[in-house]
Each structure stands twice: as structure tokens, then as C-alpha cells.
C-alpha positions as CSV (number, residue, x, y, z in Angstrom):
1,M,-1.2,13.2,18.5
2,N,-1.5,16.9,17.5
3,A,-4.2,18.4,15.3
4,S,-2.2,18.1,12.0
5,D,-1.4,14.4,12.8
6,R,-5.1,13.7,13.4
7,I,-6.1,15.4,10.2
8,A,-3.4,13.6,8.2
9,S,-4.6,10.3,9.7
10,A,-8.2,11.0,8.8
11,L,-7.3,12.0,5.2
12,R,-5.0,9.0,4.9
13,A,-7.9,6.7,5.8
14,R,-10.1,8.3,3.2
15,I,-7.5,8.1,0.5
16,L,-6.6,4.4,1.2
17,G,-10.3,3.6,1.5
18,G,-10.9,4.8,-2.0
19,L,-13.2,7.6,-0.7
20,L,-11.0,10.3,-2.2
21,A,-10.4,9.3,-5.8
22,P,-7.1,9.8,-7.7
23,G,-7.0,13.3,-9.2
24,V,-9.4,14.8,-6.6
25,Q,-8.4,18.2,-5.2
26,L,-8.3,18.5,-1.4
27,R,-10.0,21.9,-1.0
28,E,-8.5,23.8,1.9
29,V,-11.6,25.9,2.9
30,E,-13.9,22.9,2.9
31,L,-11.6,20.6,4.8
32,A,-10.5,23.3,7.3
33,A,-14.2,23.8,8.1
34,A,-15.0,20.1,8.3
35,H,-12.1,19.5,10.7
36,D,-12.7,22.8,12.6
37,T,-9.1,23.8,12.2
38,S,-7.0,26.5,10.6
39,R,-5.7,26.3,7.0
40,H,-2.1,26.5,8.5
41,T,-2.8,23.2,10.4
42,L,-4.4,21.7,7.4
43,R,-1.4,22.5,5.2
44,A,0.9,20.9,7.8
45,A,-1.2,17.7,7.4
46,F,-0.9,18.0,3.6
47,R,2.9,18.1,3.9
48,Q,2.8,14.9,6.0
49,L,0.8,13.2,3.4
50,E,3.0,14.5,0.6
51,H,6.0,13.1,2.4
52,A,4.2,9.7,2.5
53,G,3.4,9.9,-1.2
54,L,-0.4,10.2,-0.7
55,V,-0.8,13.8,-1.7
56,R,0.7,15.9,-4.5
57,L,1.2,19.6,-3.8
58,V,1.0,21.7,-6.9
59,P,2.3,25.3,-6.6
60,H,-0.5,27.9,-7.0
61,R,-3.1,25.2,-7.5
62,G,-3.3,23.2,-4.2
63,A,-3.3,19.6,-2.9
64,F,-4.4,16.6,-5.0
65,V,-4.7,12.9,-4.6
66,P,-2.0,11.6,-7.0
67,R,-3.2,10.0,-10.2
68,L,-1.0,7.2,-11.6
69,D,-1.2,6.5,-15.3
70,A,-0.4,3.1,-16.9
71,D,3.3,3.9,-17.4
72,D,3.6,4.9,-13.7
73,V,1.9,1.7,-12.6
74,V,4.1,-0.6,-14.7
75,D,7.2,1.2,-13.5
76,H,6.1,1.0,-9.9
77,Y,5.6,-2.8,-10.3
78,R,8.9,-3.2,-12.1
79,L,10.8,-1.8,-9.0
80,R,8.5,-3.4,-6.5
81,T,9.0,-6.8,-8.1
82,A,12.8,-6.4,-8.0
83,I,12.7,-5.5,-4.3
84,E,10.2,-8.1,-3.2
85,C,11.6,-11.0,-5.3
86,E,15.1,-10.3,-4.0
87,A,13.8,-10.1,-0.4
88,A,12.1,-13.5,-0.8
89,R,15.2,-15.0,-2.4
90,V,17.5,-13.7,0.4
91,A,15.1,-14.9,3.2
92,A,14.8,-18.4,1.6
93,L,18.6,-18.7,0.9
94,D,19.6,-17.6,4.4
95,G,16.8,-19.5,6.2
96,Q,15.4,-16.4,7.8
97,S,12.5,-16.6,10.1
98,R,9.1,-15.9,8.5
99,A,7.5,-14.8,11.8
100,G,6.9,-11.3,10.5
101,L,5.2,-12.5,7.4
102,E,3.1,-15.1,9.2
103,G,2.0,-12.7,11.8
104,A,1.0,-10.1,9.2
105,F,-0.9,-12.8,7.3
106,A,-2.7,-13.9,10.4
107,A,-3.7,-10.3,11.1
108,L,-5.1,-9.9,7.6
109,C,-7.1,-13.2,7.9
110,G,-8.4,-12.0,11.2
111,L,-10.0,-8.8,10.0
112,P,-13.8,-8.8,10.4
113,A,-15.9,-8.8,7.3
114,E,-17.1,-5.3,8.0
115,A,-13.6,-3.8,8.3
116,E,-13.2,-0.6,6.3
117,W,-11.2,-0.9,3.1
118,A,-8.6,1.5,4.4
119,T,-7.9,-1.0,7.2
120,V,-7.6,-3.9,4.7
121,V,-5.1,-1.8,2.8
122,E,-3.1,-1.1,5.9
123,H,-2.9,-4.9,6.6
124,D,-2.0,-5.7,3.0
125,L,0.8,-3.1,3.2
126,A,2.0,-4.6,6.5
127,L,2.2,-8.1,5.0
128,H,4.3,-6.9,2.1
129,R,6.5,-4.8,4.4
130,A,7.0,-7.9,6.5
131,L,7.9,-9.9,3.4
132,V,10.7,-7.5,2.7
133,D,11.8,-6.9,6.4
134,D,12.1,-10.7,6.9
135,A,15.1,-10.6,4.6
136,G,17.0,-8.7,7.2
137,S,18.3,-6.2,4.7
138,P,18.0,-2.5,5.9
139,R,18.6,-1.3,2.4
140,L,15.9,-3.5,0.9
141,S,13.5,-2.3,3.6
142,R,14.3,1.4,2.9
143,A,13.8,0.9,-0.8
144,F,10.4,-0.7,-0.2
145,A,9.5,2.1,2.3
146,A,10.0,4.6,-0.5
147,L,7.3,2.9,-2.5
148,E,4.7,2.5,0.2
149,G,2.8,5.7,-0.6
150,E,2.3,4.7,-4.2
151,L,1.5,1.1,-3.2
152,G,-1.2,2.4,-0.8
153,L,-2.8,4.3,-3.7
154,L,-2.7,1.2,-5.9
155,L,-4.2,-1.0,-3.2
156,A,-7.0,1.6,-2.7
157,D,-7.8,1.3,-6.4
158,Q,-8.1,-2.5,-6.1
159,R,-11.1,-2.0,-3.8
160,R,-13.5,-2.8,-6.7
161,F,-12.1,-6.3,-7.0
162,Y,-12.3,-7.3,-3.4
163,V,-14.7,-5.1,-1.4
164,G,-17.5,-7.6,-1.8
165,D,-15.3,-10.7,-1.6
166,R,-12.7,-10.5,1.1
167,K,-12.2,-14.3,0.9
168,A,-10.7,-13.9,-2.6
169,L,-8.1,-11.4,-1.2
170,V,-7.2,-13.7,1.6
171,A,-6.9,-16.6,-0.8
172,L,-4.6,-14.6,-3.0
173,H,-2.3,-13.9,-0.1
174,E,-2.6,-17.4,1.2
175,R,-1.0,-18.7,-2.0
176,L,1.7,-16.1,-1.7
177,V,2.5,-17.0,1.9
178,A,2.4,-20.7,1.1
179,G,4.9,-20.2,-1.7
180,L,7.3,-18.4,0.7
181,R,7.4,-21.3,3.1
182,T,10.4,-22.7,1.3
183,T,14.2,-22.8,1.4
184,D,14.2,-22.8,-2.4
185,P,15.1,-19.1,-3.4
186,D,13.9,-19.5,-7.0
187,A,10.5,-20.9,-5.8
188,A,10.1,-18.1,-3.2
189,A,10.9,-15.4,-5.8
190,G,8.5,-17.1,-8.3
191,A,5.7,-17.0,-5.7
192,V,6.2,-13.3,-5.3
193,R,6.4,-12.7,-9.1
194,E,3.1,-14.6,-9.7
195,H,1.3,-12.6,-6.9
196,L,2.5,-9.2,-8.2
197,E,1.5,-10.1,-11.8
198,V,-2.1,-10.6,-10.6
199,S,-1.9,-7.3,-8.7
200,L,-0.5,-5.4,-11.7
201,A,-3.2,-6.7,-14.0
202,E,-5.9,-5.5,-11.6
203,N,-4.4,-2.1,-11.4
204,L,-4.1,-1.8,-15.1
205,A,-7.7,-2.9,-15.5
206,T,-8.8,-0.2,-13.1
207,I,-7.0,2.5,-15.1
208,G,-8.6,1.1,-18.3
209,G,-12.0,1.5,-16.8
């Protein structure tokens, strides 16, 4: 891992952990000094994060943590619901193995209580990625991958609901996974829709204050 990769990884953890709030500017001089690196290397890290959807580069202004408004959030969930529900439907209809989903859920359950929120977010992302990948559709997986940056930002915002109650987060995903252990495509899609409706409501409540 080179210097820009290390810096990008450190900043990613701070963003997903909710330590760099939406709208915050990532100041080059301060961060270059903090990481004992050049501004050239720091900018390379910014470009990596921009590609991942975790940083917005504004010409002549600098780098910012993206801020999503209510319309952005609703639109994100509209597309995410279409992708995840269809993936659940396909996996159930085709009798696909749920090994990826079950493994990701076990990893989420196995996180220690003191795990950083960024680590929780990474495991949450991995579970939903596995949900989609289990459908065996490369195109659905690519479509979901395009949303992962925004999804990470939204999961970071949900910290206030679960940072002191990890059991509630596990229980929410336990209901989802239980609903996906079916060969009924409508039931599988319904379990995903119910889960995402809860998540959407939490993100809209965060934006509302």
C-alpha cells in the first residue's frame, strides 16, 4: 500500500465513522501536515475517494465530504430498492446459495461491542453487497457497486441510532436475513423492501435534525 492509499484508507475510515461530517471541507494544508505527506500525494488520495463517492472535488474550492439532501436520499433508496429487491427475487426464484449473505451476517454479528463505527459500516456494506452478489448477476452487482459510496455516507449518518445499541442493528439485519431464507421471490423482495423502508426513515430523520 503506497502513501496515497494509506491516506485514502485513513480518511475513508473517518468519513464512514461519522468523524468527518457531511459538508466538511478536507483542508489540504492541515491534512498534509497531519499525515506528513505532500499535497500532491494528498490530492491523489482525494481522487481515490472521489472515485469511491466519498469525496466531492469542487474546482477552485477544494475537497468536501458530500452532503446529501432529502431528495438525494429518496432517489438513492429508490434505485437501491429496485436493485436489492430484484436481487433477492432472482436468488429466491433460482434457488441460489445464500452462503455469501450468511457469512456476511455472521461477521456482522461477531463484531466486538467496542468496534469502531466505520468497521460496523464496512460490515453492513458487505452484507448488502453479498445480498446482491448472491443473485449471480454481474450487472446487478455492478449497479449496486455504483451506489456504495453514497450508501457508505448514509450508513455513517445512521450512527446516532445504533452507536449505543449494536444489538438493535444486528436485530434489524437478523429480520432481513431470516426473510431471505425462502424460495418465495415475493416474500424475499418484501423482506428487503421492509428493511430499506426503516433505513430510509432513519436517514430522513437525520437530515431533519
